[in-house]
C-alpha positions as CSV (number, residue, x, y, z in Angstrom):
1,X,49.5,-96.8,57.0
2,X,47.1,-97.5,59.9
3,X,50.9,-97.2,62.1
4,X,52.6,-95.2,60.2
5,X,49.5,-92.5,60.9
6,X,49.2,-94.0,64.4
7,X,53.6,-93.1,64.7
8,X,53.0,-89.6,63.0
9,X,50.0,-88.7,64.7
10,X,52.0,-89.9,68.6
11,X,55.1,-88.1,66.8
12,X,52.9,-84.4,65.9
13,X,51.2,-84.6,69.1
14,X,53.9,-82.9,71.0
15,X,54.0,-79.6,72.2
16,X,56.0,-77.5,69.5
17,X,58.3,-75.2,70.2
18,X,59.2,-72.2,67.5
19,X,61.9,-73.0,65.8
20,X,63.0,-72.8,62.5
21,X,65.4,-75.4,60.6
22,X,66.6,-73.8,57.8
23,X,65.5,-75.5,54.3
24,X,66.9,-75.1,50.7
25,X,63.5,-73.8,48.7
26,X,61.8,-74.1,45.3
27,X,60.1,-70.7,45.5
28,X,57.8,-70.3,42.1
29,X,54.0,-69.1,41.3
30,X,51.5,-68.8,39.0
31,X,51.0,-64.7,38.4
32,X,54.2,-64.3,36.8
33,X,58.3,-63.5,38.5
34,X,57.2,-60.3,39.0
35,X,54.1,-60.8,40.9
36,X,54.3,-59.5,44.4
37,X,52.3,-62.0,46.4
38,X,55.6,-64.2,44.5
39,X,58.0,-61.2,46.7
40,X,56.0,-61.4,49.6
41,X,57.3,-64.9,50.4
42,X,60.2,-64.7,48.9
43,X,61.3,-62.5,51.0
44,X,59.6,-64.0,53.8
45,X,62.1,-67.0,53.5
46,X,64.7,-65.4,53.0
47,X,64.0,-63.6,57.2
48,X,63.1,-67.0,57.8
49,X,66.9,-67.5,57.3
50,X,65.7,-70.3,54.6
51,X,68.0,-70.6,50.8
52,X,65.3,-70.1,48.1
53,X,66.0,-70.6,44.5
54,X,62.7,-68.1,42.7
55,X,62.0,-70.7,39.7
56,X,58.2,-69.3,38.2
57,X,56.8,-68.1,35.2
58,X,57.7,-64.6,32.8
59,X,54.0,-64.0,32.3
60,X,51.0,-64.2,34.5
61,X,49.8,-67.9,33.9
62,X,46.8,-67.8,36.2
63,X,43.5,-70.7,35.6
64,X,46.6,-73.3,33.1
65,X,46.3,-75.8,35.7
66,X,48.8,-78.2,35.3
67,X,49.9,-77.6,31.3
68,X,53.0,-77.6,30.2
69,X,55.5,-78.2,27.5
70,X,54.9,-81.6,25.5
71,X,56.6,-80.9,22.5
72,X,60.2,-82.4,22.2
73,X,62.5,-80.6,21.6
74,X,60.8,-77.5,22.3
75,X,63.0,-74.3,23.8
76,X,62.2,-72.1,27.0
77,X,64.0,-68.5,27.9
78,X,65.3,-67.9,31.0
79,X,65.8,-64.9,32.1
80,X,67.9,-64.4,35.7
81,X,66.1,-61.6,37.2
82,X,69.0,-61.9,40.0
83,X,71.1,-63.9,41.7
84,X,69.1,-66.9,42.5
85,X,66.0,-65.0,40.4
86,X,65.1,-66.8,37.5
87,X,61.8,-66.2,34.9
88,X,60.9,-69.0,31.8
89,X,58.5,-67.9,28.9
90,X,58.5,-68.5,25.1
91,X,61.7,-67.4,23.1
92,X,61.5,-63.4,22.1
93,X,61.2,-65.5,18.2
94,X,58.2,-68.0,19.4
95,X,55.1,-68.7,16.8
96,X,52.4,-72.0,17.7
97,X,51.7,-73.9,15.2
98,X,49.3,-73.5,12.7
99,X,46.1,-74.8,14.5
100,X,47.7,-75.7,17.8
101,X,47.6,-74.4,21.2
102,X,50.6,-74.8,23.2
103,X,52.0,-73.9,26.3
104,X,55.3,-72.4,26.9
105,X,56.4,-71.2,30.6
106,X,54.5,-72.4,32.4
107,X,54.3,-72.9,36.5
108,X,54.7,-77.2,35.7
109,X,57.4,-75.7,33.6
110,X,59.2,-73.8,36.1
111,X,58.9,-76.1,38.9
112,X,60.2,-78.8,36.2
113,X,63.3,-76.2,35.1
114,X,65.3,-76.1,38.8
115,X,63.8,-79.5,39.7
116,X,65.6,-81.1,36.4
117,X,68.5,-78.2,36.4
118,X,68.4,-75.9,37.6
119,X,69.1,-76.8,41.8
120,X,69.6,-80.8,40.0
121,X,73.0,-81.2,41.8
122,X,71.7,-79.4,45.1
123,X,68.3,-81.3,45.2
124,X,65.2,-78.6,47.5
125,X,63.7,-79.9,51.0
126,X,61.1,-78.4,49.8
127,X,58.6,-76.6,47.3
128,X,56.6,-73.7,47.1
129,X,54.2,-72.4,45.0
130,X,52.5,-68.7,46.2
131,X,51.4,-66.1,47.4
132,X,48.8,-66.0,44.5
133,X,46.7,-63.3,44.0
134,X,43.2,-65.0,44.9
135,X,42.5,-68.0,46.7
136,X,42.5,-71.8,45.4
137,X,39.5,-73.8,47.1
138,X,37.0,-76.2,46.3
139,X,36.8,-76.4,42.4
140,X,39.6,-73.4,42.6
141,X,42.0,-75.9,43.3
142,X,41.4,-78.3,39.6
143,X,42.4,-75.5,37.6
144,X,45.0,-73.4,39.5
145,X,48.4,-73.2,38.7
146,X,50.2,-72.7,42.1
147,X,48.0,-76.0,43.5
148,X,49.2,-77.9,40.2
149,X,52.7,-76.2,40.9
150,X,53.3,-77.9,44.0
151,X,51.4,-81.0,42.6
152,X,53.5,-81.7,40.1
153,X,57.3,-81.0,43.1
154,X,54.1,-84.0,44.3
155,X,54.9,-86.6,41.3
156,X,58.7,-85.5,41.1
157,X,59.5,-86.4,44.7
158,X,59.3,-83.4,46.5
159,X,57.0,-82.7,49.2
160,X,55.4,-78.7,47.8
161,X,53.1,-76.5,49.7
162,X,51.1,-74.3,47.8
163,X,50.1,-70.6,49.0
164,X,47.0,-68.6,48.1
165,X,45.8,-65.1,49.6
166,X,42.1,-64.3,48.7
167,X,39.3,-62.3,47.4
168,X,36.4,-60.5,49.4
169,X,34.5,-61.1,46.5
170,X,31.7,-59.6,47.6
171,X,33.7,-56.4,46.8
172,X,35.3,-56.6,44.5
173,X,32.3,-56.8,42.6
174,X,31.5,-53.1,43.6
175,X,34.6,-51.4,43.4
176,X,37.4,-53.5,41.5
177,X,40.0,-51.4,42.7
178,X,39.3,-51.9,46.6
179,X,39.0,-55.3,45.9
180,X,42.5,-55.3,44.2
181,X,43.8,-53.1,47.5
182,X,42.8,-55.8,49.9
183,X,44.2,-58.8,48.6
184,X,47.4,-56.7,48.0
185,X,47.2,-55.2,51.2
186,X,46.6,-59.1,53.5
187,X,50.2,-60.5,50.9
188,X,52.9,-59.8,53.5
189,X,50.4,-61.4,56.2
190,X,49.7,-64.3,54.2
191,X,53.7,-64.7,54.0
192,X,53.8,-64.8,56.7
193,X,51.6,-67.2,58.3
194,X,53.7,-69.7,55.5
195,X,56.3,-69.0,56.7
196,X,55.6,-70.0,60.4
197,X,53.5,-73.8,58.9
198,X,56.5,-74.7,56.9
199,X,58.6,-73.8,59.8
200,X,56.8,-75.6,62.8
201,X,56.3,-78.3,60.4
202,X,60.0,-78.6,59.5
203,X,60.6,-78.5,63.4
204,X,58.6,-82.0,63.1
205,X,59.8,-83.1,60.1
206,X,64.0,-82.2,62.0
207,X,62.5,-84.1,64.2
208,X,61.4,-87.3,62.7
209,X,65.1,-86.8,60.3
210,X,66.4,-87.8,64.6
211,X,64.1,-90.8,65.7
212,X,65.1,-92.5,62.0
213,X,69.0,-92.2,62.1
214,X,68.7,-92.9,66.0
215,X,67.9,-95.8,65.1
216,X,70.5,-96.8,62.3
217,X,66.6,-96.8,59.9
218,X,65.0,-99.3,62.1
219,X,61.7,-96.8,62.9
220,X,60.4,-96.5,58.9
221,X,57.6,-95.2,60.3
222,X,60.0,-91.2,61.7
223,X,62.0,-92.4,58.2
224,X,59.1,-92.4,56.0
225,X,57.9,-88.9,57.2
226,X,58.9,-86.1,55.5
227,X,60.2,-82.2,56.0
228,X,57.4,-81.3,56.6
229,X,56.6,-84.6,58.9
230,X,53.9,-86.0,56.8
231,X,54.5,-89.4,55.6
232,X,56.3,-89.2,51.8
233,X,55.6,-86.2,49.3
234,X,53.2,-85.5,50.7
235,X,52.0,-81.5,51.0
236,X,49.9,-78.7,51.5
237,X,46.7,-76.1,50.5
238,X,47.3,-72.9,52.7
239,X,44.6,-70.4,51.7
240,X,44.5,-66.4,54.1
241,X,41.8,-64.8,53.9
242,X,41.8,-60.9,52.5
243,X,42.2,-59.3,55.8
244,X,43.3,-58.1,57.9
245,X,45.9,-60.2,60.1
246,X,43.4,-59.1,63.0
247,X,40.6,-59.9,61.6
248,X,41.3,-63.6,61.3
249,X,39.0,-65.8,62.6
250,X,41.6,-68.1,63.6
251,X,42.8,-71.6,61.2
252,X,40.8,-74.0,59.8
253,X,42.1,-78.2,58.8
254,X,39.2,-78.7,56.2
255,X,39.7,-80.5,52.9
256,X,38.8,-79.5,49.8
257,X,34.9,-79.6,49.3
258,X,32.9,-79.1,46.5
259,X,31.9,-76.4,46.7
260,X,33.7,-72.2,46.0
261,X,32.4,-68.5,46.6
262,X,34.3,-68.7,42.6
263,X,32.3,-70.0,40.1
264,X,32.5,-70.4,36.3
265,X,29.7,-70.8,33.7
266,X,29.0,-71.1,30.0
267,X,26.5,-68.8,28.8
268,X,25.5,-68.0,25.6
269,X,24.4,-64.5,25.4
270,X,21.1,-62.1,23.8
271,X,24.2,-61.9,20.9
272,X,24.4,-65.3,20.9
273,X,28.1,-65.5,21.8
274,X,29.7,-67.7,24.2
275,X,30.8,-66.6,27.4
276,X,32.3,-67.9,30.4
277,X,31.0,-65.9,33.0
278,X,30.8,-65.8,37.3
279,X,27.8,-67.7,37.9
280,X,26.2,-67.0,42.3
281,X,27.3,-70.0,43.9
282,X,24.0,-72.0,45.8
283,X,23.8,-72.8,49.1
284,X,26.4,-74.4,51.1
285,X,25.3,-77.9,52.6
286,X,26.8,-78.5,55.5
287,X,28.9,-80.7,54.6
288,X,30.2,-78.4,52.4
289,X,30.8,-75.8,54.7
290,X,33.8,-78.0,57.2
291,X,35.3,-78.0,54.3
292,X,37.9,-75.4,52.4
293,X,35.9,-72.8,50.9
294,X,32.4,-71.9,52.9
295,X,35.8,-72.7,55.6
296,X,38.0,-69.7,53.7
297,X,34.6,-67.0,53.5
298,X,33.9,-67.9,57.3
299,X,37.4,-65.4,58.2
300,X,40.2,-68.4,58.3
301,X,42.5,-69.4,57.1
302,X,42.8,-72.7,55.5
303,X,45.2,-75.4,56.2
304,X,44.4,-78.3,53.6
305,X,46.7,-81.7,53.0
306,X,47.1,-82.9,49.4
307,X,49.5,-85.6,47.2
308,X,50.1,-86.0,44.0
309,X,45.9,-86.8,44.0
310,X,44.6,-83.7,44.8
311,X,43.2,-85.2,48.5
312,X,44.6,-87.1,51.7
313,X,42.7,-89.3,53.8
314,X,40.5,-87.7,56.7
315,X,43.8,-89.3,59.0
316,X,46.3,-86.7,57.9
317,X,43.9,-83.9,58.5
318,X,44.2,-84.2,61.5
319,X,47.3,-84.8,62.2
320,X,48.3,-81.6,60.2
321,X,46.2,-80.6,62.6
322,X,47.5,-81.7,65.6
323,X,51.3,-81.0,64.5
324,X,49.9,-77.3,63.5
325,X,47.9,-76.4,66.5
326,X,48.6,-73.4,67.8
327,X,49.3,-71.5,64.8
328,X,47.6,-68.0,64.6
329,X,47.0,-66.1,61.7
């Protein structure tokens, strides 16, 4: 791994010229196949020249994590909205088994459908999940359907990118409509930034492939880099702040931390009812300020390297930083 990383760092340290490398992309999300976030990313990817197949949940699956169908023989309802756009959900006649809460038509189900069936004969180069309405940083990554759809793709051997657009929590607590609109207005900028990341990273992936071919497969480090110029099926988690493009404070390359502005806490009220409520965030430590959630809170677009274990060595984080250096929101 050390030799692989050293060679990879050398590869990505070279100067990059923005260049689109057309990819075959499976696009999904957890907000639903008709959500404005996935529509923004679909439009941006198509405009960049990529081939895109959209396969996403029929209903909003926010916060569902890695849930999926686990009952053999369970039918899925697959609806084609338009050529290359599919929604997956529970059949109309479906009724949950008594005493059992089953998830059907989740982000993971959508990825499985796309990879196992719809794109079986034309496997995608990359899976993109998002953009989610709301950030997926810190502890939220564990429960995120957006991130877990990307992780599922990586488990199945396809590199993936999760994309999310942040929420101005302080604003949305004061004025729900204004907070909603602020995130909504940042969806297109998020999508365009994600395409910048994909195009710049895939340029490195293409260079690695060329080096591998030229060596007849003997330049092993280059041959082990994926379409994003990263080892194996390693991918990225991108979070973009709910700000106007000119107000974004640059790009941060940060690991997943254990602090976040959005935190949930189970509480029993005075009426005896147990509820899940938002909890005020604690003051972040110096280490937590270097991680993803705090960096997003300061107004930066955040890129985090992830793998099937939801983490990645610090060396890979630095590799991504060098590879994508110079990006502007």
